N, C-alpha and C positions, 0 to 999 in steps of 0.2 A: 638473466636471461629473459629477453621479451618474447620469443617465438614460442608457439605451442600454447599460447594462452587464450587466443581467440581465433576463431574460424568463421568466416562468413561465406555461405555458399560453398563450403569445402575448402576455402583457401585460408592459409595462415596469413593474416593481415599483416603482420610484422615482416614475414619473408616477402610477400608479394607487393605491399605497398609501403613499407617503412615506418608504419605507424603502430600505436599500441594503447591500450587503456591503462593508465597509471594504477598503482595500488589504491584502495579504496574508491575506485571509480564504478563499482558495481552496484552501489547502495540503491539507486533508482529502480534498478531490475529486480532486486530482492524484496521491494516493498510489495505488500498485498495489493491487488486490484481493488477498487471500489465497487460497491454494489449499484446497481441501477436504482434510483429513487422509486420506491414502491408507491403505489396509490394509497393515500391516506386521508383520513378525516380527523380534523382538529375541532372537536365538540367544544362548544364554549361552556357547558356546564359540566364538563368532566376534565379531571387532571390529565396532563400529557396529550399524546395523539393515539388514534387508532389506525395503526398501519396495516395493509394487507400483505403478509408475509407468507401466503399460501405457496408461493413459487419464487423464491428471490433468485435473482440471476446477476451475475457479475457483468460491470461494464468494461467497455475497452479502456485504456489507460494510456498516459502519456509517460514516457521515459526519456531520460537524458543520459548520453555517454560522451564523456570528455575524451578527446583522442590526443595523445602528444605526437607531434609532427617534427621529423628530423629534416632540415634542408639539404642535407647532404645524401640521405637514402630515400627520402619520402616520394612516393608517387601518389599523393593525397587526390590530386584532381582524377586520377584513373579509379581510384576508391569511389569518389563521388559519382562518377560515370557509372560505375558498376551498380551503385545502389539506386540509380535513375533507370536501370534497364529492367523495368517491371517494379511493381509495387513492393511486393513482398520478398524477404530475404532471410535465410535461416542463420541465425546467430548461435554458434556454438561455443560458449564460454567455459573453456575446459579448466580455467582456474578455479571456477566455482561449481563445476561439473553440472551445468545447466543449460538447457538449449530453448531458444525463442524464435518465433517468426514475426518479424518486425517490419513495419513500413516506414520510410523517411517521411518526416512532417516539415522540418525547418532546420536552417544551419544559422549558428550565431556567427558574429564577425570573429575573425581569427586574432588571436593574440600572439605577437612574434618578438622573439629577441633575434640576435644575430643568426644564430644556427638552429634555433628550436622554436617550436610554436605549439598552441593549444587550440583546439576547437570544439565546441560543444554541439552535438547533434542531437536533435529531438526526434524520437521514434514514437509510433502508435503500436501498442500491443493489443491486437483485435482479437486475441485467441487465448484468453486466461483460462487456465486450468484446463486445457484442451486434451482430451483423451487420458484423463486421470482416473485410476482405478484404486479405490480407497484401501489404505492398509492401517491397521490398527496402530497407534503411536506406540514406541518402545524407548524408555529412557532409564537410564542407571542413576538419574538424579534423586537425591534423597527427598522421600515424600514428605509433602507439607500441604496443610489443608487450610492455609490462611485465605486463598482464593481458590473458588470452585467455578466451573461453567457446567450448568445441568448437572451438578452433583459430582462432576469429575475434577479432580485435583489438577491444576495447571501443571504442576511437576510431572504429571503424566506424558505431557508433551516436551519435557525438558525445559519447561518455562517457569521463570520466577518473575512476579511482580514487584517492581522496584520502589523505592522510597519516593514519596511525592503523590502516588497513585491514590491513596487512601484519602486524601484532601480533595480529590477530584470526586470520589465517590460520595462525599458528605457535602459537597458544595449544593447550595439551595438554588433550586429552579426559579426563575422569574414568574412572576405573578401575570396571570390573564387579566386583563382589563374588563371589568363589567360595564354596564350601561353608565355613560358620563355625559351629562348635560352642562354647558358652560354657556351661560346666557350673558350677551353682551351688556344687558342693562342691570344685572345684579352682581353683587360681590361673591367671590369664590365660584364654587360648582356645586352639582347635585349628582351624587354617586350612589348607585345601587351597592351598598355595602353589606348585604344580607350574607352572601356566601364568598368565599376565597377558593379559587382554583389555580393550578400552577401549570406552566408550559412545559413541554418536553425539554431535557436538557442533554447535552453532550458529555460524556465523561471519557476522559483520555487516560489509559492504562499505559504506564511505562514498563517495558518488559525486557528481559534477558533470555535468550534461548541459548541453551548450551548443549553440545553433544560431543562424543569422542570421535566422531567421523562425519565427513560430509553427507555420507549416505544416511546416517542417523538422523543428521539434522534436517535433511530434506524430507524424509519420511514423516517427522514430526510436524514439520511447517506445513506440508500438504495436509495431513490430517486434521491439524488446527483449523486451517482455512475451510475445509470441507465441512467440519463440524460446526464452525461459525454460520456458515450459510445454508445449513439445513432448513427446511420449512419451519415456519412459526417462529416465536421468539426465543431468545436465550435467558436463562436464569443465572444471574451473577450472585454467587454467595460470597459474602466477605466476613471471614471470622474476626 
């Protein structure tokens, strides 16, 4: 049953336009929004960077939704006209119990078979985390202290860090280059080798979030994002 899964401006898009988002098509919406790049200094004589995280803020983000289109029932062009009537439209994703205010950015080329088509639309989410009120995470997941964020077990959020993440934590950062002189008339080079400093590095943690209900999942998901973007740095402890 495709109806009752997505409403745009109050309209059931399957009943109104004959289109729907296939299973698994909500991934882009669920991803965390990015942070705006903070002001930072990259001191040559210090490891890493010094970032101003006194007031971290979220950036707008681009999300993609792929719609399945039926030639028999589709009023897809009417759907596009509706999205073009003003920039912002409210997407109520009933299947994942989430609501977003999005604006259309672009359309891809349609892929059509005889009686079926697909098209991916790109939207901007300019209101990440709008109107959120913090709720303490609550999870029935078994406690595990292998990974902690600011001293809090990730399992408090119903989150387990998966295999492959530890190697990311351990990987070595690249070395900052000191003063180097490479004179055309001399062999080799002259390098200031007195001190060694390392660049900042990115670490990717692969995670699984589990909950008994969608309400519990979103409560913990939102609490995790809120806690991650609190002012100043986070301390990641790996047992």
